[in-house]
C-alpha positions as CSV (number, residue, x, y, z in Angstrom):
1,M,-29.0,-32.3,-33.6
2,A,-25.2,-32.3,-33.9
3,N,-23.7,-35.0,-36.2
4,L,-21.0,-37.5,-35.1
5,R,-18.2,-35.3,-36.4
6,D,-19.3,-32.3,-34.4
7,I,-19.6,-34.4,-31.3
8,R,-16.1,-35.8,-31.8
9,R,-14.7,-32.3,-32.2
10,R,-16.4,-31.2,-29.0
11,I,-15.1,-34.2,-27.0
12,K,-11.6,-33.4,-28.2
13,S,-11.9,-29.7,-27.3
14,V,-13.3,-30.5,-23.8
15,K,-10.4,-33.0,-23.3
16,N,-7.9,-30.3,-24.1
17,T,-9.6,-27.9,-21.8
18,A,-9.6,-30.5,-19.0
19,Q,-5.8,-31.0,-19.4
20,I,-5.2,-27.3,-19.1
21,T,-7.4,-26.9,-16.0
22,K,-5.8,-30.0,-14.4
23,A,-2.4,-28.5,-14.9
24,M,-3.5,-25.2,-13.5
25,Q,-5.0,-27.0,-10.5
26,L,-1.7,-28.8,-9.8
27,V,0.3,-25.5,-10.1
28,A,-2.2,-23.7,-7.8
29,A,-2.1,-26.5,-5.3
30,S,1.7,-26.3,-5.1
31,K,1.7,-22.5,-4.7
32,M,-1.2,-22.7,-2.3
33,K,0.8,-24.9,0.1
34,K,3.7,-22.5,0.1
35,A,1.4,-19.5,0.5
36,Q,-0.5,-21.1,3.4
37,D,2.8,-22.0,5.1
38,Q,4.1,-18.5,4.7
39,A,0.9,-16.9,6.1
40,V,0.7,-19.3,9.1
41,S,4.3,-18.9,10.0
42,G,3.9,-15.1,10.3
43,R,0.9,-15.2,12.5
44,S,2.7,-15.8,15.8
45,Y,5.0,-12.8,15.3
46,A,2.0,-10.6,14.3
47,D,0.2,-11.7,17.4
48,L,3.2,-10.8,19.6
49,L,3.5,-7.4,18.0
50,N,-0.2,-6.8,18.6
51,K,0.0,-7.7,22.3
52,V,2.9,-5.4,22.8
53,L,1.1,-2.5,21.0
54,V,-2.0,-3.1,23.1
55,H,0.0,-2.7,26.3
56,L,1.9,0.3,24.9
57,K,-1.4,2.1,23.9
58,E,-3.0,1.4,27.2
59,H,-0.1,3.1,29.1
60,T,0.8,5.9,26.8
61,S,-1.0,8.9,25.2
62,E,-1.7,9.7,21.6
63,E,0.9,12.4,21.7
64,D,3.6,9.9,22.3
65,H,3.6,8.9,18.6
66,P,1.9,10.5,15.6
67,L,0.7,7.1,14.2
68,L,-1.5,6.7,17.4
69,K,-3.1,10.1,17.0
70,Q,-6.7,10.4,15.8
71,Q,-7.0,13.1,13.2
72,D,-10.0,15.2,12.3
73,G,-11.6,14.9,8.8
74,N,-12.9,12.2,6.5
75,R,-10.0,11.8,4.0
76,E,-9.6,8.1,3.6
77,L,-6.9,6.2,1.8
78,V,-7.7,2.6,1.0
79,V,-5.1,-0.1,0.2
80,L,-6.9,-2.6,-2.1
81,V,-5.2,-6.0,-2.2
82,T,-6.4,-8.1,-5.2
83,T,-4.9,-10.7,-7.5
84,D,-2.9,-10.1,-10.6
85,K,-4.7,-12.9,-12.6
86,G,-8.2,-14.2,-12.7
87,L,-9.5,-17.8,-12.7
88,C,-9.9,-17.8,-8.9
89,G,-13.6,-17.9,-8.5
90,P,-15.5,-15.0,-6.9
91,L,-12.5,-13.9,-4.8
92,N,-12.0,-10.5,-6.4
93,T,-15.7,-10.0,-7.0
94,N,-16.6,-10.4,-3.4
95,L,-13.9,-8.0,-2.3
96,L,-14.8,-5.4,-4.8
97,R,-18.5,-5.7,-3.9
98,L,-17.5,-5.1,-0.2
99,V,-15.4,-2.1,-1.1
100,T,-18.2,-0.6,-3.2
101,E,-20.7,-1.0,-0.4
102,K,-18.5,0.1,2.6
103,V,-16.0,2.6,1.2
104,S,-16.9,6.2,0.5
105,K,-16.9,7.3,-3.2
106,D,-14.6,10.1,-2.2
107,A,-11.9,7.7,-0.9
108,T,-8.5,7.5,-2.6
109,F,-7.0,4.1,-3.5
110,V,-3.6,2.4,-3.5
111,T,-3.8,-0.9,-5.3
112,I,-1.8,-4.1,-5.0
113,G,-2.7,-6.4,-7.9
114,N,-3.8,-5.8,-11.5
115,K,-7.5,-6.7,-10.9
116,G,-7.8,-3.9,-8.3
117,R,-6.2,-1.4,-10.6
118,Q,-8.5,-2.3,-13.5
119,A,-11.5,-2.2,-11.3
120,M,-10.7,1.3,-10.0
121,A,-10.3,2.5,-13.5
122,R,-13.6,0.9,-14.5
123,L,-15.4,2.4,-11.5
124,K,-13.7,5.8,-12.1
125,R,-12.3,5.9,-8.5
126,T,-9.3,8.0,-7.6
127,L,-6.1,5.9,-7.8
128,L,-3.1,7.4,-6.1
129,A,-0.5,4.6,-6.7
130,D,-0.2,1.0,-7.8
131,F,2.3,-1.5,-6.4
132,G,3.3,-4.9,-7.7
133,V,4.0,-7.7,-5.2
134,K,5.6,-10.9,-6.6
135,D,5.0,-14.4,-5.6
136,P,6.1,-15.5,-3.0
137,V,5.5,-12.3,-1.1
138,Q,8.6,-10.4,0.1
139,F,8.5,-8.2,3.2
140,S,10.6,-5.6,1.4
141,E,7.9,-5.2,-1.3
142,T,5.0,-4.7,1.2
143,K,7.2,-2.5,3.3
144,A,7.4,0.0,0.4
145,V,3.6,0.1,0.4
146,S,3.2,0.6,4.1
147,E,5.9,3.3,4.2
148,F,4.2,5.1,1.3
149,V,0.8,5.2,3.0
150,T,2.4,6.0,6.4
151,E,4.1,9.0,4.8
152,K,0.7,10.2,3.4
153,F,-0.9,9.8,6.8
154,L,1.9,11.7,8.6
155,S,1.8,14.5,6.1
156,G,-1.9,15.1,6.9
157,E,-3.0,14.4,3.4
158,F,-5.2,11.6,4.7
159,N,-6.5,11.1,8.3
160,R,-7.4,7.4,7.9
161,V,-5.8,4.4,6.1
162,T,-7.7,1.2,5.7
163,V,-6.8,-2.1,4.0
164,A,-9.3,-4.1,1.9
165,F,-8.1,-7.7,1.6
166,T,-9.3,-11.3,1.6
167,N,-8.9,-13.2,4.8
168,F,-7.7,-16.8,4.5
169,I,-9.8,-19.1,6.7
170,N,-9.2,-22.5,5.1
171,T,-8.7,-23.9,1.6
172,I,-12.4,-23.7,0.7
173,S,-13.3,-20.6,2.7
174,Q,-12.1,-17.0,2.3
175,E,-13.6,-13.8,3.6
176,A,-13.4,-10.3,2.2
177,M,-12.5,-7.8,4.9
178,I,-11.7,-4.1,5.5
179,E,-9.5,-3.3,8.4
180,T,-8.1,0.0,9.7
181,L,-4.3,0.3,9.4
182,L,-3.8,3.9,10.6
183,P,-4.3,5.5,13.0
184,I,-3.5,2.7,15.4
185,S,-6.2,2.6,18.1
186,P,-7.1,0.4,21.0
187,I,-10.4,-0.5,19.3
188,D,-8.6,-2.0,16.3
189,L,-5.9,-3.6,18.3
190,G,-8.0,-4.9,21.1
191,R,-10.9,-6.5,19.3
192,D,-10.7,-10.0,17.8
193,K,-10.0,-9.6,14.2
194,K,-11.0,-12.5,12.1
195,F,-7.7,-13.3,10.4
196,V,-5.8,-15.4,12.9
197,G,-2.8,-14.0,14.7
198,V,-3.5,-10.3,14.5
199,G,-5.9,-8.4,16.7
200,R,-6.3,-10.9,19.5
201,D,-7.0,-9.5,22.9
202,A,-4.0,-8.9,25.0
203,E,-3.2,-11.3,27.8
204,P,-3.6,-9.7,31.3
205,S,-0.4,-8.5,32.6
206,D,1.1,-8.8,36.0
207,A,1.5,-5.3,37.4
208,S,4.2,-6.4,39.7
209,T,6.6,-7.2,36.8
210,G,6.8,-3.5,35.8
211,P,6.4,-0.2,37.7
212,E,4.5,1.8,35.1
213,Y,3.5,0.2,31.8
214,G,1.5,-2.9,32.5
215,G,4.4,-5.3,33.0
216,Y,6.8,-3.7,30.5
217,I,9.9,-1.7,31.3
218,F,10.9,0.6,28.5
219,E,14.6,1.5,28.0
220,P,15.5,4.2,27.3
221,S,11.9,5.5,27.2
222,A,8.4,4.7,26.1
223,R,8.7,7.2,23.2
224,G,11.9,5.5,22.1
225,V,10.3,2.1,22.0
226,L,7.2,3.5,20.3
227,D,9.3,5.1,17.5
228,L,10.7,1.6,16.8
229,V,7.8,-0.7,17.4
230,V,4.9,1.2,15.9
231,P,6.3,1.6,12.4
232,Q,7.4,-2.1,12.5
233,Y,3.9,-3.1,13.6
234,V,2.3,-1.1,10.7
235,N,4.8,-2.7,8.2
236,Y,4.2,-6.2,9.4
237,Q,0.4,-5.9,9.7
238,L,0.2,-4.9,6.1
239,Y,2.6,-7.7,5.2
240,Q,0.4,-10.2,7.0
241,M,-2.7,-9.0,5.3
242,V,-1.0,-9.5,1.9
243,L,0.0,-13.0,2.9
244,E,-3.6,-13.8,3.9
245,S,-4.7,-12.5,0.5
246,R,-2.1,-14.5,-1.4
247,A,-3.0,-17.7,0.4
248,S,-6.7,-17.0,-0.3
249,E,-5.9,-16.4,-4.0
250,H,-4.1,-19.7,-4.6
251,S,-6.6,-21.7,-2.5
252,A,-9.5,-20.2,-4.5
253,R,-7.8,-20.8,-7.8
254,M,-7.0,-24.4,-6.9
255,V,-10.7,-25.0,-5.9
256,A,-11.9,-23.3,-9.1
257,M,-9.7,-25.3,-11.4
258,K,-10.6,-28.5,-9.7
259,A,-14.3,-27.7,-10.2
260,A,-13.6,-26.9,-13.9
261,T,-11.7,-30.2,-14.4
262,D,-14.5,-32.2,-12.8
263,N,-17.1,-30.4,-14.9
264,A,-15.1,-31.1,-18.0
265,K,-14.9,-34.8,-17.2
266,Q,-18.6,-34.9,-16.7
267,M,-19.2,-33.1,-20.0
268,I,-16.9,-35.7,-21.7
269,K,-19.0,-38.5,-20.3
270,D,-22.2,-36.9,-21.4
271,L,-20.9,-36.2,-24.9
272,T,-19.5,-39.7,-25.2
273,L,-22.9,-41.2,-24.2
274,D,-24.6,-38.9,-26.8
275,Y,-22.0,-39.9,-29.4
276,N,-22.6,-43.6,-28.7
277,K,-26.4,-43.2,-28.9
278,Q,-26.2,-41.5,-32.3
279,R,-23.6,-43.9,-33.6
280,Q,-25.8,-46.8,-32.6
281,A,-28.8,-45.2,-34.2
282,A,-26.9,-44.7,-37.4
283,I,-25.8,-48.3,-37.4
284,T,-29.3,-49.5,-36.8
285,S,-30.6,-47.3,-39.6
286,E,-28.0,-48.7,-42.0
287,L,-28.9,-52.3,-41.0
288,L,-32.6,-51.6,-41.7
289,E,-31.7,-50.2,-45.1
290,I,-29.7,-53.3,-46.0
291,T,-32.4,-55.6,-44.8
292,T,-35.1,-53.7,-46.7
293,A,-32.9,-53.8,-49.9
294,M,-32.3,-57.6,-49.5
295,R,-36.1,-58.2,-49.1
296,A,-36.8,-56.1,-52.2
297,L,-34.4,-58.3,-54.3
298,E,-36.0,-61.6,-53.2
């Protein structure tokens, strides 16, 4: 059984740990609010882009833009979005488990986040590039990633680009997901994706508002609009996925640090109770020794 000095040392150590986890909880809560606001504010624009692309795809052919064209082969490029730091619960573990189960071992990876790069090296997967994205997320940083993978897709080096990220649902719930980024297809655009704001079904259009393209009139041409809108859609879709991942990261870290702080406080209570019991037992033992000595002298 530990003596009183050891228990005091443990109590002091746990109190110091609780102070650290409490500070990290407050920092994560502050960053979480900003990340959540940033993710939510971008969803309406992502939703509007999605609706436009759904209408464009329904009334154009794959030959109108190379990013819409299905390519033959099974060469997959995966953009893996993880965190730079740990202490965020099972967030990265769940995502990496999904990637291990769903993604082919022959796939090539582009990582965003240190944890993803380290995991790919540990799993001996092919890593093509690694990008750093600061906090808060800047569109220019994610645009560099989307332009890189788009170039690889257009060159024919890969015929499919997917994104593995963590979908932000709420503060205590995040979901690992893998979504297809390229080629853009009506299946991906039309079905209800689980991260809010992207992938919703398009609203039915009024054919009387436009002669040819489901309510939209394209000037100067449909191809000219596609050349502008499709790359912007790809760039913003990846940006939104990174926003969802960053909001999930700060939310998970805040919850994890709160749980650690609560556990530390409970441990302090248990150690204090144990300390008081042993101290009381020591005092009782000393009183018994004094009483026994006094009786022996009588």
